C-alpha positions in Angstrom: 125.7 105.9 137.9 127.7 106.6 134.5 126.1 108.2 131.9 126.9 107.2 128.5 127.6 109.5 126.1 125.8 108.2 122.5 129.0 110.0 120.4 132.4 110.4 120.9 133.5 114.0 120.5 135.8 113.0 117.8 132.2 112.1 116.4 130.7 115.3 117.2 133.5 117.5 115.6 133.6 115.6 112.3 129.1 115.6 112.3 129.3 119.4 112.9 132.3 119.8 110.4 130.4 118.0 107.8 126.4 119.5 108.7 128.3 123.4 108.1 129.3 121.9 104.6 125.9 120.5 103.9 124.5 124.2 104.7 126.1 125.5 101.8 126.1 122.9 99.7 121.7 122.9 100.8 122.3 126.6 99.4 123.7 126.0 95.8 121.3 123.3 95.1 118.3 125.2 96.7 119.2 127.9 94.2 119.8 125.5 91.0 116.6 123.8 92.0 114.9 127.2 92.2 116.2 128.2 88.5 115.2 124.4 87.0 111.5 125.1 88.5 111.3 128.3 87.1 112.3 127.0 83.8 109.8 124.3 84.2 106.4 126.3 85.3 107.4 128.7 81.8 107.5 125.7 79.8 104.5 124.3 81.1 102.2 127.5 80.9 98.7 127.2 80.1 97.8 127.8 76.7 94.5 128.3 75.7 92.6 126.2 73.4 94.6 122.8 75.3 94.0 120.8 77.9 95.1 122.9 81.1 94.3 126.1 79.6 91.3 129.0 79.5 88.4 128.0 77.7 86.9 130.0 74.8 83.3 130.8 74.7 83.0 128.0 71.6 83.9 125.6 74.0 81.2 123.1 74.8 79.8 123.8 78.4 79.0 120.1 79.7 75.8 119.4 81.7 76.2 116.1 83.0 78.0 113.1 82.0 76.7 112.3 79.0 78.0 115.6 77.9 81.9 114.6 79.3 81.5 111.0 77.5 80.1 112.3 74.1 82.9 115.2 73.6 86.3 114.8 73.3 87.1 118.4 75.0 84.5 120.6 77.2 84.3 122.8 80.5 82.4 123.2 83.0 80.8 126.4 84.7 81.1 125.9 88.5 79.2 127.9 91.1 81.7 129.7 92.8 84.8 127.8 94.2 82.2 124.9 94.8 84.2 122.5 93.4 86.7 122.8 96.4 84.0 122.3 98.9 82.8 118.7 98.2 86.3 116.5 98.7 89.6 115.7 97.7 91.8 113.3 97.6 95.7 112.2 95.8 95.3 109.4 93.6 98.2 108.6 91.6 100.0 111.7 92.7 97.4 114.1 91.3 95.3 116.1 93.6 91.7 115.5 92.4 88.6 117.4 93.4 84.8 116.1 93.5 83.6 118.4 90.8 79.3 118.8 90.6 77.8 119.2 87.5 74.8 121.3 86.8 72.9 118.1 86.5 73.9 117.3 90.3 76.3 114.8 89.1 79.2 114.3 91.0 83.0 113.0 89.2 86.7 113.4 90.1 88.5 116.2 88.5 92.0 116.9 88.0 91.5 121.0 87.7 94.1 124.0 87.0 93.1 126.5 89.0 95.5 129.0 87.5 93.1 128.6 84.3 90.0 128.9 85.8 87.8 132.3 85.1 85.7 133.9 87.0 82.3 135.8 85.7 81.9 137.1 88.8 84.0 139.9 90.8 86.3 137.3 92.2 86.2 133.0 91.7 84.1 133.2 95.3 81.3 134.8 93.5 79.3 134.5 90.3 80.1 131.5 88.2 83.5 130.2 87.5 84.6 128.4 84.1 86.9 125.8 84.2 90.1 124.8 82.2 89.4 123.0 78.8 89.0 119.4 79.7 88.8 115.5 78.5 87.8 112.7 80.3 90.1 109.9 81.5 89.6 106.1 81.7 90.8 105.2 85.1 89.6 102.8 88.0 89.5 105.2 91.0 87.9 102.1 93.0 91.9 100.8 93.0 92.3 103.0 95.4 90.3 102.8 98.9 92.0 105.6 100.3 91.4 108.0 97.8 87.7 107.2 97.4 87.4 107.9 101.2 88.9 111.4 100.8 87.3 112.4 98.0 83.6 111.0 99.0 83.6 112.0 102.4 80.8 114.5 101.8 78.8 112.3 99.0 79.5 109.5 96.7 81.2 110.1 93.4 78.4 109.5 90.5 81.3 107.6 88.4 84.5 105.9 89.5 85.6 104.4 86.0 87.1 107.7 84.7 88.7 111.2 85.6 88.0 115.0 84.2 91.7 115.9 83.2 91.6 120.1 83.8 95.7 120.4 83.6 97.1 118.3 81.0 100.6 119.1 80.2 100.5 122.1 82.8 101.2 119.9 85.8 104.5 120.8 87.4 105.7 120.1 91.1 104.8 121.8 93.8 107.3 124.6 94.3 107.9 123.3 98.0 108.7 119.9 96.8 110.8 120.9 93.7 112.9 123.1 95.3 113.1 121.8 98.9 113.0 118.3 98.3 116.7 118.3 96.1 118.2 121.1 99.2 117.4 118.4 101.9 118.9 115.2 99.7 121.7 117.6 98.9 122.5 118.3 102.6 122.0 114.9 103.9 124.5 113.3 101.2 126.8 115.9 102.4 127.3 114.9 105.9 126.8 111.4 105.1 129.9 111.7 102.6 132.2 114.3 104.1 131.5 112.6 108.2 134.0 109.7 107.3 136.0 112.0 105.3 136.8 114.5 107.9 137.1 111.6 110.4 140.2 110.2 108.2 141.5 113.3 107.5 141.7 113.9 111.6 143.4 110.6 112.4 145.7 111.2 109.4 147.0 114.6 111.1 146.7 112.9 114.9 143.9 114.9 116.4 142.1 111.7 117.2 142.3 107.8 117.3 141.2 106.1 113.7 138.1 104.3 113.8 139.7 101.0 112.2 143.9 100.1 112.3 145.2 97.9 109.8 147.4 95.9 111.8 150.5 94.6 109.8 151.7 91.1 109.7 154.4 90.3 111.9 157.4 88.8 110.0 157.5 86.1 112.6 154.1 84.7 112.0 154.9 84.9 108.4 158.4 82.6 108.9 156.3 80.3 111.0 153.5 80.5 108.6 156.1 79.4 105.9 157.3 76.4 108.2 
């Protein structure tokens, strides 16, 4: 039985050439994306006293949901990294964690880990002062998949808001910010250069073109005019 080739020899050559060029373009895109990411990180550095920044001693320590709703800004003192172990999920591109308040109530919180302050030897021992936060009204029940993830251990006390402890400090994860442009540049390069290389090869006679425009026969034009 004759085995059928998926791609012809000329196609493999053009694909290989385009792929090699794509690797170089991808490296350039990766370098540029890394520089841009560093600029974004610098521009969005947490600022103490602003949402997502470190909470000072003068910031109100919320104890329960009523405290959250009755204060414009606040912080929460969490035992160790308990907030990382109760459930988590992505909602609208944000990574929320189930935060247990001192009262025992559970709310969804978007937390900037860079601004968490440890009151013990490290984050795993003693209490941690979470970043400066605020309440954002949001119907979390609109995303059932998210609720299933963040409520895997126990249900949230409230699902009509979340605690924002990130604010303007949010940036894409480094792998997303750098790898995505790199991959996209490589794919586009291969997609664009494959036909270009094939046209060049056909022009210089290395292989036959995919499409040949047939010139009209003068005799056919004469017949058509009669």
